[in-house]
Structure formats: structure tokens, C-alpha cells
C-alpha positions as a Markdown table, in Angstrom:
| # | Residue | x | y | z |
|---|---|---|---|---|
| 1 | Met | 16.7 | 75.4 | -12.0 |
| 2 | Ala | 13.0 | 75.9 | -12.8 |
| 3 | Asp | 12.9 | 79.0 | -10.6 |
| 4 | Ile | 15.9 | 80.6 | -12.3 |
| 5 | Gln | 14.5 | 79.7 | -15.7 |
| 6 | Ala | 11.3 | 81.5 | -14.9 |
| 7 | Gln | 13.2 | 84.6 | -13.7 |
| 8 | Phe | 15.4 | 84.4 | -16.8 |
| 9 | Glu | 12.3 | 84.4 | -19.0 |
| 10 | Gln | 10.8 | 87.3 | -17.1 |
| 11 | Ala | 14.0 | 89.3 | -17.4 |
| 12 | Arg | 13.9 | 88.6 | -21.2 |
| 13 | Ala | 10.4 | 90.0 | -21.3 |
| 14 | Asp | 11.4 | 93.0 | -19.1 |
| 15 | Ser | 14.3 | 93.8 | -21.4 |
| 16 | Lys | 11.8 | 95.0 | -24.0 |
| 17 | Asn | 10.5 | 97.6 | -21.6 |
| 18 | Leu | 13.6 | 99.2 | -20.1 |
| 19 | Pro | 13.3 | 103.0 | -19.2 |
| 20 | Glu | 16.1 | 103.8 | -21.7 |
| 21 | Lys | 18.0 | 101.9 | -24.4 |
| 22 | Pro | 21.3 | 100.5 | -23.0 |
| 23 | Asp | 24.6 | 101.6 | -24.6 |
| 24 | Asn | 26.2 | 99.2 | -27.2 |
| 25 | Met | 28.6 | 97.6 | -24.7 |
| 26 | Thr | 25.8 | 96.8 | -22.3 |
| 27 | Leu | 23.8 | 95.4 | -25.2 |
| 28 | Leu | 26.7 | 93.2 | -26.1 |
| 29 | Gln | 26.9 | 92.0 | -22.5 |
| 30 | Leu | 23.2 | 91.3 | -22.4 |
| 31 | Tyr | 23.5 | 89.4 | -25.7 |
| 32 | Ala | 26.4 | 87.3 | -24.4 |
| 33 | Leu | 24.8 | 86.5 | -21.1 |
| 34 | Tyr | 21.5 | 85.6 | -22.8 |
| 35 | Lys | 23.2 | 83.3 | -25.4 |
| 36 | Gln | 25.3 | 81.6 | -22.7 |
| 37 | Gly | 22.3 | 81.2 | -20.5 |
| 38 | Ser | 20.1 | 79.7 | -23.2 |
| 39 | Val | 22.6 | 77.9 | -25.5 |
| 40 | Gly | 25.8 | 77.5 | -23.5 |
| 41 | Asp | 29.3 | 77.9 | -24.9 |
| 42 | Val | 29.5 | 79.5 | -28.4 |
| 43 | Asp | 28.7 | 76.8 | -31.0 |
| 44 | Thr | 29.3 | 78.5 | -34.3 |
| 45 | Lys | 32.3 | 79.7 | -36.3 |
| 46 | Arg | 33.5 | 83.3 | -35.8 |
| 47 | Pro | 32.0 | 85.5 | -38.5 |
| 48 | Gly | 34.3 | 87.1 | -41.0 |
| 49 | Phe | 35.8 | 90.5 | -40.6 |
| 50 | Thr | 33.3 | 92.1 | -43.0 |
| 51 | Asp | 30.4 | 91.3 | -40.7 |
| 52 | Ile | 31.4 | 93.7 | -37.9 |
| 53 | Val | 28.2 | 93.5 | -35.8 |
| 54 | Glu | 27.9 | 89.7 | -35.8 |
| 55 | Arg | 31.6 | 89.4 | -35.1 |
| 56 | Ala | 31.3 | 91.7 | -32.1 |
| 57 | Lys | 28.3 | 89.7 | -30.8 |
| 58 | Trp | 30.2 | 86.4 | -31.3 |
| 59 | Asp | 33.3 | 87.8 | -29.5 |
| 60 | Ala | 31.1 | 89.0 | -26.6 |
| 61 | Trp | 29.5 | 85.6 | -26.3 |
| 62 | Asn | 32.8 | 83.8 | -26.6 |
| 63 | Thr | 34.0 | 85.7 | -23.4 |
| 64 | Met | 31.4 | 83.7 | -21.5 |
| 65 | Lys | 33.0 | 80.4 | -22.5 |
| 66 | Gly | 33.0 | 78.0 | -19.5 |
| 67 | Lys | 30.4 | 79.9 | -17.5 |
| 68 | Ser | 27.5 | 77.7 | -16.5 |
| 69 | Lys | 24.1 | 78.4 | -17.9 |
| 70 | Glu | 22.8 | 79.1 | -14.4 |
| 71 | Glu | 25.6 | 81.7 | -13.8 |
| 72 | Ala | 24.9 | 83.4 | -17.1 |
| 73 | Met | 21.1 | 83.4 | -16.4 |
| 74 | Gln | 21.7 | 85.0 | -13.0 |
| 75 | Gly | 24.1 | 87.6 | -14.6 |
| 76 | Tyr | 21.4 | 88.4 | -17.2 |
| 77 | Ile | 18.7 | 88.7 | -14.5 |
| 78 | Asp | 20.9 | 90.9 | -12.3 |
| 79 | Leu | 21.9 | 93.2 | -15.2 |
| 80 | Ile | 18.3 | 93.7 | -16.4 |
| 81 | Glu | 17.3 | 94.5 | -12.8 |
| 82 | Gln | 20.0 | 97.2 | -12.7 |
| 83 | Leu | 18.8 | 98.6 | -16.0 |
| 84 | Lys | 15.2 | 98.7 | -14.9 |
| 85 | Glu | 16.2 | 100.9 | -12.0 |
| 86 | Gly | 17.7 | 103.3 | -14.4 |
């Protein structure tokens, strides 16, 4: 677990220096994988319909429900690696 945690933290740092900004769907996927990997299953109420951005982020995170933190961390690491390659 310690090794994947270090890779996860490195991927988080690498996410700030990607060659180009990912599209919105990829950003939502990154957000969901990051939250699932760091927090686990969604632990807040779904935002109201007037807060479209936060609701989309919550919905994306909720799709990860049941995925282990380690699986989510590895998914995040893999996606960042793909994005670094451009």
C-alpha cells in the first residue's frame, strides 16, 4: 500500500504539469478516481440541481462506489500516465 500511495501522490503532483488540459469528461474521471482513492465511497449529500458543477463532480465520484481505494489509486495513476504521454 505504501508504494501505491507514493505513486498516487506523485501522479497528483504530475497532474499539475500535463502537456495539455484534459477535457471536462476526463477531468471528472480524474476527480472521481482521486476522491475514491483518497476518501473512499462518496460521503456527502448530492448537491442541489442549481449547483451544476458540484453535482456533476458528485455524480462522477458516486460512479466509483464500491471500488477499493487501491483500485481507484491505480486508475488515477494510469490515467495521469496516459495524459502525460499526450
